[in-house]
C-alpha positions as CSV (number, residue, x, y, z in Angstrom):
1,X,-9.8,33.2,-3.4
2,X,-9.1,29.8,-2.0
3,X,-5.6,28.7,-1.4
4,X,-5.4,26.0,-4.1
5,X,-2.5,23.7,-4.5
6,X,-1.2,22.6,-7.9
7,X,-1.3,18.9,-9.0
8,X,1.7,16.9,-8.1
9,X,2.6,14.2,-10.6
10,X,4.4,11.2,-9.1
11,X,6.0,8.8,-11.6
12,X,6.7,5.3,-10.5
13,X,8.7,2.7,-12.4
14,X,7.3,-0.8,-11.7
15,X,10.1,-2.7,-13.2
16,X,11.4,-5.5,-10.9
17,X,9.1,-4.3,-8.0
18,X,7.0,-6.7,-6.0
19,X,3.2,-6.3,-6.7
20,X,2.0,-5.9,-3.1
21,X,4.8,-3.6,-1.9
22,X,4.2,-1.4,-5.0
23,X,0.5,-1.4,-4.4
24,X,0.9,-0.2,-0.8
25,X,3.2,2.6,-1.9
26,X,0.7,3.8,-4.5
27,X,-2.2,3.6,-2.1
28,X,-0.4,5.8,0.5
29,X,0.4,8.4,-2.2
30,X,-3.2,8.4,-3.6
31,X,-4.6,9.0,0.0
32,X,-2.1,11.8,0.5
33,X,-0.4,10.2,3.5
34,X,3.0,11.3,2.2
35,X,1.9,15.0,2.5
36,X,2.5,17.0,5.8
37,X,-1.1,18.3,5.6
38,X,-2.8,14.9,5.5
39,X,-6.4,14.6,6.6
40,X,-8.5,11.5,6.1
41,X,-11.5,13.5,4.6
42,X,-9.3,15.6,2.3
43,X,-8.6,14.6,-1.3
44,X,-5.0,15.4,-2.2
45,X,-3.9,16.6,-5.6
46,X,-1.4,13.8,-6.2
47,X,-1.6,11.9,-9.6
48,X,0.4,8.7,-9.8
49,X,1.6,7.5,-13.2
50,X,3.0,3.9,-13.2
51,X,5.2,2.7,-16.1
52,X,6.6,-0.8,-17.0
53,X,3.7,-2.7,-15.4
54,X,4.5,-5.7,-17.7
55,X,7.8,-6.2,-15.9
56,X,6.4,-6.3,-12.4
57,X,7.4,-9.2,-10.1
58,X,4.7,-11.6,-8.8
59,X,6.1,-13.8,-6.0
60,X,5.3,-17.3,-5.1
61,X,2.8,-19.3,-7.1
62,X,0.2,-16.5,-7.4
63,X,0.2,-16.6,-11.2
64,X,-1.1,-20.2,-11.2
65,X,-3.1,-20.3,-8.0
66,X,-4.7,-16.9,-7.4
67,X,-8.1,-16.3,-9.0
68,X,-10.3,-13.3,-9.3
69,X,-14.0,-13.5,-8.7
70,X,-16.7,-11.8,-10.7
71,X,-20.5,-12.2,-10.8
72,X,-23.0,-10.9,-13.3
73,X,-25.9,-10.9,-10.9
74,X,-27.6,-13.9,-12.5
75,X,-28.0,-17.1,-10.5
76,X,-25.1,-19.5,-11.1
77,X,-23.2,-17.1,-13.2
78,X,-20.1,-16.6,-11.1
79,X,-16.7,-16.6,-12.9
80,X,-13.2,-17.3,-11.5
81,X,-10.4,-16.0,-13.7
82,X,-6.8,-17.0,-13.0
83,X,-4.3,-14.3,-12.4
84,X,-2.1,-15.6,-15.3
85,X,-4.9,-15.0,-17.8
86,X,-5.5,-11.4,-16.6
87,X,-1.8,-10.7,-16.5
88,X,-1.3,-11.7,-20.1
89,X,-4.3,-9.7,-21.3
90,X,-3.8,-6.5,-19.3
91,X,-1.2,-6.4,-16.4
92,X,-2.5,-3.0,-15.4
93,X,-5.7,-4.6,-14.1
94,X,-3.8,-6.7,-11.5
95,X,-2.1,-3.6,-10.1
96,X,-5.4,-1.7,-10.2
97,X,-7.2,-4.6,-8.2
98,X,-4.4,-4.6,-5.6
99,X,-4.4,-0.8,-5.1
100,X,-8.2,-0.8,-5.0
101,X,-8.2,-3.4,-2.2
102,X,-5.7,-1.4,-0.2
103,X,-7.7,1.9,-0.2
104,X,-10.3,2.5,2.5
105,X,-13.8,1.5,1.6
106,X,-15.5,4.8,1.6
107,X,-16.8,7.5,-0.8
108,X,-13.3,8.8,-1.6
109,X,-12.1,5.4,-3.0
110,X,-13.4,6.0,-6.6
111,X,-11.9,9.5,-6.6
112,X,-8.5,8.1,-5.5
113,X,-8.6,5.4,-8.2
114,X,-9.3,8.0,-10.9
115,X,-5.9,9.5,-10.1
116,X,-4.0,6.3,-10.9
117,X,-2.8,6.4,-14.4
118,X,-0.6,4.0,-16.5
119,X,2.0,4.7,-19.2
């Protein structure tokens, strides 16, 4: 029988925390860098649950100036959505984009993102 570890649930309260600093903290936990048996090719059993995402702090003028890019694949069909519009509709998406950008661009990225949950 393999030596299996149980899932560790880590709860983070996002109230009054800065977006980027919180995203780096979450990315480190999702990769398992907080565990003593860290290996880059190993997927840890950490699950991160974030609550109060609506009360997160966004510094500077990012709400007005920052835009997110999406493209459907058709010629000339590129869309730029301001951060303020995404934040009103679903603030969890902004944190998800930030954490996604901070994870390494490899095959484990999608698995890491599946273990990010919101309350």
